C-alpha positions in Angstrom: -39.3 -16.5 2.7 -40.8 -13.4 4.2 -43.9 -13.4 1.9 -44.8 -17.0 2.7 -44.2 -16.4 6.4 -46.6 -13.4 6.3 -49.2 -15.5 4.4 -48.9 -18.3 6.9 -49.3 -15.9 9.8 -52.5 -14.5 8.3 -53.8 -17.9 7.5 -53.3 -19.1 11.1 -55.2 -16.0 12.3 -58.2 -16.7 10.1 -60.8 -19.2 11.2 -61.2 -21.9 8.6 -64.8 -23.1 8.4 -64.4 -26.0 5.9 -61.8 -28.4 4.6 -62.0 -26.6 1.3 -60.9 -23.3 3.0 -58.0 -25.1 4.6 -57.1 -26.8 1.3 -57.0 -23.5 -0.6 -54.9 -21.8 2.2 -52.4 -24.6 2.1 -52.3 -24.6 -1.7 -51.6 -20.8 -1.7 -48.9 -21.3 0.9 -47.3 -24.1 -1.1 -47.3 -21.9 -4.3 -45.8 -19.0 -2.5 -43.1 -21.1 -0.8 -42.3 -22.8 -4.2 -41.9 -19.4 -5.9 -39.7 -18.0 -3.1 -37.5 -21.2 -3.1 -37.0 -21.0 -6.9 -35.4 -17.6 -6.4 -32.9 -18.9 -3.8 -29.8 -21.1 -3.9 -29.7 -23.5 -1.1 -26.7 -25.6 -0.2 -26.7 -28.7 1.8 -23.8 -29.4 4.0 -23.1 -33.1 4.8 -23.4 -33.8 8.5 -19.7 -34.9 8.7 -18.6 -31.4 7.3 -21.1 -29.2 9.2 -18.5 -28.4 11.9 -16.2 -26.8 9.3 -18.7 -24.2 8.2 -18.4 -20.6 9.4 -15.9 -21.5 12.1 -13.2 -19.0 13.1 -11.1 -21.3 15.3 -10.7 -24.4 13.2 -6.9 -24.5 14.1 -7.5 -23.7 17.7 -7.6 -20.5 19.7 -3.9 -20.5 20.3 -3.2 -20.4 16.5 -5.9 -17.8 16.0 -4.2 -15.6 18.7 -0.7 -16.1 17.2 -1.8 -15.6 13.6 -4.8 -13.3 13.7 -4.5 -12.3 10.0 -5.2 -16.0 9.2 -8.7 -15.9 10.6 -10.6 -15.1 7.4 -8.6 -17.6 5.3 -9.0 -20.2 8.0 -12.8 -19.6 8.0 -12.9 -19.6 4.2 -10.9 -22.9 4.0 -13.4 -24.5 6.3 -16.4 -23.1 4.4 -14.9 -24.4 1.1 -14.4 -27.8 2.6 -17.9 -27.9 4.0 -19.4 -26.8 0.7 -17.4 -29.4 -1.3 -15.0 -27.0 -2.9 -11.7 -28.8 -2.4 -9.6 -26.5 -4.7 -10.8 -23.4 -2.9 -10.1 -25.1 0.5 -6.5 -25.8 -0.5 -6.0 -22.3 -1.9 -7.1 -20.7 1.4 -4.9 -23.1 3.3 -1.9 -22.0 1.3 -2.7 -18.4 2.2 -2.6 -19.4 5.9 0.7 -21.1 5.4 2.1 -18.0 3.7 1.6 -16.1 6.9 3.5 -18.8 8.8 6.3 -18.4 6.3 6.2 -14.7 6.8 6.5 -15.1 10.6 9.5 -17.4 10.2 11.2 -15.0 7.8 10.7 -12.1 10.3 12.0 -14.2 13.2 15.3 -14.9 11.4 15.6 -11.4 9.9 14.7 -12.1 6.3 12.6 -9.3 4.7 9.4 -10.8 3.3 8.6 -9.5 -0.1 6.0 -11.0 -2.4 8.4 -13.4 -4.0 8.7 -17.0 -4.9 8.5 -19.2 -1.8 11.6 -21.0 -2.8 13.6 -17.7 -2.8 12.3 -16.9 0.7 13.0 -20.4 2.0 16.6 -20.2 0.6 17.2 -16.8 2.3 15.9 -18.2 5.6 18.2 -21.2 5.3 21.1 -18.9 4.6 20.3 -17.0 7.8 19.9 -20.2 9.8 23.3 -21.3 8.6 24.7 -18.2 10.4 23.1 -19.0 13.7 25.3 -20.5 16.5 25.5 -24.3 16.8 23.6 -25.6 19.8 21.0 -22.8 19.6 17.8 -24.8 20.4 15.7 -22.5 18.1 18.0 -23.2 15.2 17.0 -26.8 15.0 13.3 -25.9 15.3 13.6 -23.2 12.6 15.5 -25.6 10.3 12.8 -28.2 10.6 10.1 -25.7 10.1 11.8 -24.2 7.0 12.3 -27.7 5.5 8.6 -28.4 6.1 7.7 -25.2 4.2 9.8 -26.5 1.3 7.9 -29.8 1.4 4.5 -28.0 1.6 5.5 -25.7 -1.3 6.4 -28.6 -3.5 3.5 -30.9 -2.4 0.6 -28.5 -2.3 1.2 -24.8 -3.0 2.7 -25.1 -6.4 -0.1 -27.4 -7.5 -2.8 -25.2 -6.0 -1.6 -21.9 -7.4 -1.2 -22.9 -11.0 -3.7 -24.2 -13.5 -3.8 -28.0 -13.6 -5.9 -30.8 -15.0 -5.8 -32.7 -11.7 -8.2 -31.0 -9.2 -8.1 -31.8 -5.6 -10.7 -34.2 -4.2 -12.4 -34.1 -0.8 -10.2 -36.7 0.9 -7.0 -34.9 -0.3 -8.4 -31.5 0.8 -9.1 -32.9 4.2 -5.6 -34.4 4.4 -4.1 -31.1 3.5 -6.4 -29.3 5.9 -5.2 -31.6 8.8 -1.6 -31.2 7.8 -1.7 -27.4 7.7 -3.6 -27.3 11.0 -1.0 -29.5 12.7 1.8 -27.5 11.2 0.3 -24.1 12.2 -0.1 -25.5 15.7 3.5 -26.6 15.7 4.6 -23.0 14.6 2.5 -21.5 17.5 4.0 -23.9 20.0 7.5 -23.1 18.8 6.8 -19.4 19.6 6.2 -18.1 16.0 3.6 -15.4 15.7 2.7 -12.4 13.7 
């Protein structure tokens, strides 16, 4: 709105002598502002979603530090949620989860290649079966791996393939909160990139 701002600055510096002068100045400002606004796209963010927009630490600073490559998708998931784009929000959340799966695979010695999540989950389970009984990490890793299987079936498969049943805002928020809690659990369990 730079043109309108300049016009307003000049109008404020001029000394208006009559109401007619003031009326004409305001009419010109209104016309200029209308023209500039018609060239712009403006989005309204509902107050309850404002805190999700353009935030880098939506999952907390500990998760951001443990999984720094997630920062952009974390921010994009929040932006999509704030702008009422639930399918986009879930897509970015699945990209965040993929980095968690990659970290788990690395921790148990499974090479991460761009493959079907189920193949990676199965290979992780195979490696976990080789770990010693009583290893405290084994139980944590098994639980986390099972959770990846659930998330894959519940959300990822649906979000990554064309479907006639788009996500709605309450479902996107539920998935957002689930992924957030899960990534926090991964970080607390010592997984990181």
